[in-house]
N, CA, C and O atoms as CSV, one atom per row, in Angstrom:
chain,resi,resn,atom,element,x,y,z
A,1,MET,N,N,-37.659,-8.821,-41.198
A,1,MET,CA,C,-36.850,-8.203,-40.154
A,1,MET,C,C,-35.452,-8.795,-40.199
A,1,MET,O,O,-35.276,-9.998,-40.390
A,2,GLN,N,N,-34.468,-7.938,-40.022
A,2,GLN,CA,C,-33.083,-8.389,-40.064
A,2,GLN,C,C,-32.423,-8.203,-38.707
A,2,GLN,O,O,-32.937,-7.500,-37.837
A,3,CYS,N,N,-31.270,-8.850,-38.544
A,3,CYS,CA,C,-30.564,-8.766,-37.275
A,3,CYS,C,C,-30.204,-7.336,-36.903
A,3,CYS,O,O,-30.198,-6.991,-35.721
A,4,GLY,N,N,-29.910,-6.512,-37.876
A,4,GLY,CA,C,-29.552,-5.130,-37.588
A,4,GLY,C,C,-30.678,-4.360,-36.921
A,4,GLY,O,O,-30.433,-3.357,-36.250
A,5,ASP,N,N,-31.919,-4.823,-37.100
A,5,ASP,CA,C,-33.078,-4.150,-36.519
A,5,ASP,C,C,-33.288,-4.523,-35.059
A,5,ASP,O,O,-34.056,-3.869,-34.353
A,6,LEU,N,N,-32.607,-5.573,-34.602
A,6,LEU,CA,C,-32.849,-6.114,-33.270
A,6,LEU,C,C,-31.693,-5.829,-32.333
A,6,LEU,O,O,-30.609,-5.437,-32.767
A,7,GLU,N,N,-31.929,-6.026,-31.053
A,7,GLU,CA,C,-30.840,-5.976,-30.084
A,7,GLU,C,C,-29.822,-7.036,-30.475
A,7,GLU,O,O,-30.190,-8.067,-31.039
A,8,TRP,N,N,-28.539,-6.795,-30.182
A,8,TRP,CA,C,-27.491,-7.717,-30.615
A,8,TRP,C,C,-27.660,-9.096,-30.014
A,8,TRP,O,O,-27.256,-10.075,-30.641
A,9,PHE,N,N,-28.250,-9.224,-28.804
A,9,PHE,CA,C,-28.330,-10.545,-28.193
A,9,PHE,C,C,-29.406,-11.424,-28.807
A,9,PHE,O,O,-29.540,-12.585,-28.420
A,10,TYR,N,N,-30.178,-10.898,-29.758
A,10,TYR,CA,C,-31.151,-11.731,-30.458
A,10,TYR,C,C,-30.586,-12.308,-31.748
A,10,TYR,O,O,-31.284,-13.008,-32.482
A,11,CYS,N,N,-29.317,-12.011,-32.021
A,11,CYS,CA,C,-28.710,-12.468,-33.266
A,11,CYS,C,C,-27.557,-13.422,-33.004
A,11,CYS,O,O,-26.810,-13.273,-32.037
A,12,LYS,N,N,-27.431,-14.401,-33.884
A,12,LYS,CA,C,-26.336,-15.361,-33.785
A,12,LYS,C,C,-25.923,-15.712,-35.205
A,12,LYS,O,O,-26.704,-16.287,-35.963
A,13,ASN,N,N,-24.705,-15.367,-35.557
A,13,ASN,CA,C,-24.191,-15.612,-36.907
A,13,ASN,C,C,-25.106,-15.019,-37.979
A,13,ASN,O,O,-25.302,-15.612,-39.040
A,14,GLY,N,N,-25.656,-13.853,-37.691
A,14,GLY,CA,C,-26.512,-13.187,-38.663
A,14,GLY,C,C,-27.929,-13.713,-38.716
A,14,GLY,O,O,-28.750,-13.194,-39.472
A,15,GLU,N,N,-28.237,-14.738,-37.925
A,15,GLU,CA,C,-29.581,-15.312,-37.894
A,15,GLU,C,C,-30.294,-14.859,-36.624
A,15,GLU,O,O,-29.667,-14.681,-35.579
A,16,ILE,N,N,-31.597,-14.675,-36.723
A,16,ILE,CA,C,-32.374,-14.293,-35.551
A,16,ILE,C,C,-32.594,-15.527,-34.679
A,16,ILE,O,O,-33.061,-16.560,-35.160
A,17,MET,N,N,-32.256,-15.414,-33.391
A,17,MET,CA,C,-32.431,-16.537,-32.466
A,17,MET,C,C,-33.865,-16.579,-31.965
A,17,MET,O,O,-34.577,-15.575,-31.997
A,18,ASP,N,N,-34.280,-17.756,-31.500
A,18,ASP,CA,C,-35.589,-17.801,-30.864
A,18,ASP,C,C,-35.486,-17.209,-29.459
A,18,ASP,O,O,-34.385,-17.012,-28.945
A,19,ALA,N,N,-36.618,-16.929,-28.848
A,19,ALA,CA,C,-36.639,-16.209,-27.571
A,19,ALA,C,C,-35.938,-16.983,-26.463
A,19,ALA,O,O,-35.247,-16.383,-25.639
A,20,ASN,N,N,-36.100,-18.300,-26.427
A,20,ASN,CA,C,-35.472,-19.096,-25.371
A,20,ASN,C,C,-33.956,-19.040,-25.463
A,20,ASN,O,O,-33.272,-18.882,-24.451
A,21,GLU,N,N,-33.437,-19.168,-26.666
A,21,GLU,CA,C,-31.987,-19.126,-26.860
A,21,GLU,C,C,-31.444,-17.740,-26.504
A,21,GLU,O,O,-30.376,-17.622,-25.903
A,22,ALA,N,N,-32.181,-16.702,-26.875
A,22,ALA,CA,C,-31.755,-15.342,-26.556
A,22,ALA,C,C,-31.747,-15.124,-25.046
A,22,ALA,O,O,-30.839,-14.485,-24.514
A,23,MET,N,N,-32.759,-15.655,-24.354
A,23,MET,CA,C,-32.820,-15.496,-22.903
A,23,MET,C,C,-31.658,-16.221,-22.234
A,23,MET,O,O,-31.063,-15.706,-21.288
A,24,GLU,N,N,-31.336,-17.413,-22.722
A,24,GLU,CA,C,-30.203,-18.161,-22.163
A,24,GLU,C,C,-28.905,-17.380,-22.338
A,24,GLU,O,O,-28.070,-17.339,-21.435
A,25,LYS,N,N,-28.743,-16.766,-23.499
A,25,LYS,CA,C,-27.532,-15.992,-23.759
A,25,LYS,C,C,-27.452,-14.792,-22.821
A,25,LYS,O,O,-26.387,-14.489,-22.285
A,26,ARG,N,N,-28.587,-14.107,-22.624
A,26,ARG,CA,C,-28.612,-12.954,-21.733
A,26,ARG,C,C,-28.323,-13.367,-20.296
A,26,ARG,O,O,-27.602,-12.668,-19.584
A,27,LEU,N,N,-28.882,-14.501,-19.861
A,27,LEU,CA,C,-28.635,-14.979,-18.496
A,27,LEU,C,C,-27.170,-15.337,-18.294
A,27,LEU,O,O,-26.604,-15.064,-17.236
A,28,ALA,N,N,-26.554,-15.944,-19.302
A,28,ALA,CA,C,-25.136,-16.302,-19.203
A,28,ALA,C,C,-24.286,-15.043,-19.047
A,28,ALA,O,O,-23.345,-15.024,-18.254
A,29,ILE,N,N,-24.609,-14.005,-19.790
A,29,ILE,CA,C,-23.877,-12.742,-19.689
A,29,ILE,C,C,-24.093,-12.126,-18.307
A,29,ILE,O,O,-23.152,-11.628,-17.688
A,30,TYR,N,N,-25.334,-12.164,-17.828
A,30,TYR,CA,C,-25.642,-11.621,-16.503
A,30,TYR,C,C,-24.858,-12.348,-15.417
A,30,TYR,O,O,-24.303,-11.719,-14.516
A,31,ARG,N,N,-24.815,-13.679,-15.508
A,31,ARG,CA,C,-24.084,-14.458,-14.503
A,31,ARG,C,C,-22.593,-14.125,-14.525
A,31,ARG,O,O,-21.956,-14.021,-13.477
A,32,ARG,N,N,-22.043,-13.957,-15.732
A,32,ARG,CA,C,-20.619,-13.637,-15.849
A,32,ARG,C,C,-20.332,-12.263,-15.233
A,32,ARG,O,O,-19.340,-12.092,-14.526
A,33,ILE,N,N,-21.204,-11.290,-15.505
A,33,ILE,CA,C,-21.026,-9.953,-14.934
A,33,ILE,C,C,-21.128,-10.018,-13.413
A,33,ILE,O,O,-20.324,-9.409,-12.708
A,34,LEU,N,N,-22.113,-10.754,-12.911
A,34,LEU,CA,C,-22.299,-10.874,-11.465
A,34,LEU,C,C,-21.077,-11.507,-10.810
A,34,LEU,O,O,-20.628,-11.071,-9.750
A,35,LYS,N,N,-20.545,-12.545,-11.458
A,35,LYS,CA,C,-19.349,-13.213,-10.928
A,35,LYS,C,C,-18.166,-12.245,-10.893
A,35,LYS,O,O,-17.418,-12.210,-9.916
A,36,ASN,N,N,-18.000,-11.464,-11.956
A,36,ASN,CA,C,-16.909,-10.488,-12.006
A,36,ASN,C,C,-17.074,-9.418,-10.932
A,36,ASN,O,O,-16.094,-8.989,-10.324
A,37,LEU,N,N,-18.314,-8.988,-10.700
A,37,LEU,CA,C,-18.554,-7.983,-9.671
A,37,LEU,C,C,-18.228,-8.531,-8.292
A,37,LEU,O,O,-17.624,-7.842,-7.469
A,38,LYS,N,N,-18.629,-9.774,-8.041
A,38,LYS,CA,C,-18.353,-10.382,-6.742
A,38,LYS,C,C,-16.856,-10.533,-6.519
A,38,LYS,O,O,-16.367,-10.247,-5.426
A,39,SER,N,N,-16.121,-10.976,-7.529
A,39,SER,CA,C,-14.680,-11.159,-7.348
A,39,SER,C,C,-13.992,-9.804,-7.178
A,39,SER,O,O,-13.033,-9.694,-6.414
A,40,ALA,N,N,-14.466,-8.778,-7.874
A,40,ALA,CA,C,-13.894,-7.441,-7.707
A,40,ALA,C,C,-14.190,-6.920,-6.304
A,40,ALA,O,O,-13.342,-6.274,-5.688
A,41,HIS,N,N,-15.377,-7.198,-5.805
A,41,HIS,CA,C,-15.750,-6.774,-4.453
A,41,HIS,C,C,-14.867,-7.472,-3.423
A,41,HIS,O,O,-14.400,-6.841,-2.474
A,42,ASN,N,N,-14.639,-8.757,-3.603
A,42,ASN,CA,C,-13.785,-9.504,-2.678
A,42,ASN,C,C,-12.358,-8.969,-2.698
A,42,ASN,O,O,-11.724,-8.844,-1.651
A,43,ARG,N,N,-11.853,-8.652,-3.885
A,43,ARG,CA,C,-10.497,-8.101,-3.987
A,43,ARG,C,C,-10.410,-6.753,-3.284
A,43,ARG,O,O,-9.416,-6.462,-2.620
A,44,SER,N,N,-11.447,-5.927,-3.426
A,44,SER,CA,C,-11.400,-4.611,-2.787
A,44,SER,C,C,-11.461,-4.751,-1.273
A,44,SER,O,O,-10.856,-3.948,-0.563
A,45,ASN,N,N,-12.176,-5.750,-0.759
A,45,ASN,CA,C,-12.223,-5.975,0.686
A,45,ASN,C,C,-10.859,-6.377,1.221
A,45,ASN,O,O,-10.501,-6.017,2.342
A,46,GLU,N,N,-10.098,-7.116,0.435
A,46,GLU,CA,C,-8.769,-7.544,0.867
A,46,GLU,C,C,-7.824,-6.349,1.003
A,46,GLU,O,O,-6.875,-6.388,1.787
A,47,CYS,N,N,-8.083,-5.306,0.247
A,47,CYS,CA,C,-7.185,-4.150,0.253
A,47,CYS,C,C,-7.516,-3.159,1.360
A,47,CYS,O,O,-6.685,-2.318,1.701
A,48,LEU,N,N,-8.712,-3.245,1.922
A,48,LEU,CA,C,-9.107,-2.278,2.938
A,48,LEU,C,C,-8.398,-2.552,4.255
A,48,LEU,O,O,-8.232,-3.708,4.644
A,49,PRO,N,N,-7.982,-1.505,4.936
A,49,PRO,CA,C,-7.374,-1.716,6.259
A,49,PRO,C,C,-8.439,-2.172,7.251
A,49,PRO,O,O,-9.611,-1.821,7.120
A,50,LEU,N,N,-8.032,-2.941,8.223
A,50,LEU,CA,C,-8.966,-3.406,9.240
A,50,LEU,C,C,-9.382,-2.243,10.122
A,50,LEU,O,O,-8.565,-1.404,10.502
A,51,THR,N,N,-10.661,-2.208,10.438
A,51,THR,CA,C,-11.150,-1.165,11.344
A,51,THR,C,C,-11.710,-1.847,12.574
A,51,THR,O,O,-12.135,-3.000,12.508
A,52,GLY,N,N,-11.713,-1.157,13.679
A,52,GLY,CA,C,-12.277,-1.797,14.850
A,52,GLY,C,C,-11.743,-1.168,16.045
A,52,GLY,O,O,-12.093,-1.562,17.158
């Protein structure tokens, strides 16, 4: 099996990663996306006019 046959997150420098390393990489990406979503949400709240 080659890297081209697998999802991209299972490959590192053309080598197949073990499952633990792949999971860590996926979690790091998830955390980064979550952080970006939260900061975008906070920025959008700052732009909204106050209601009340």
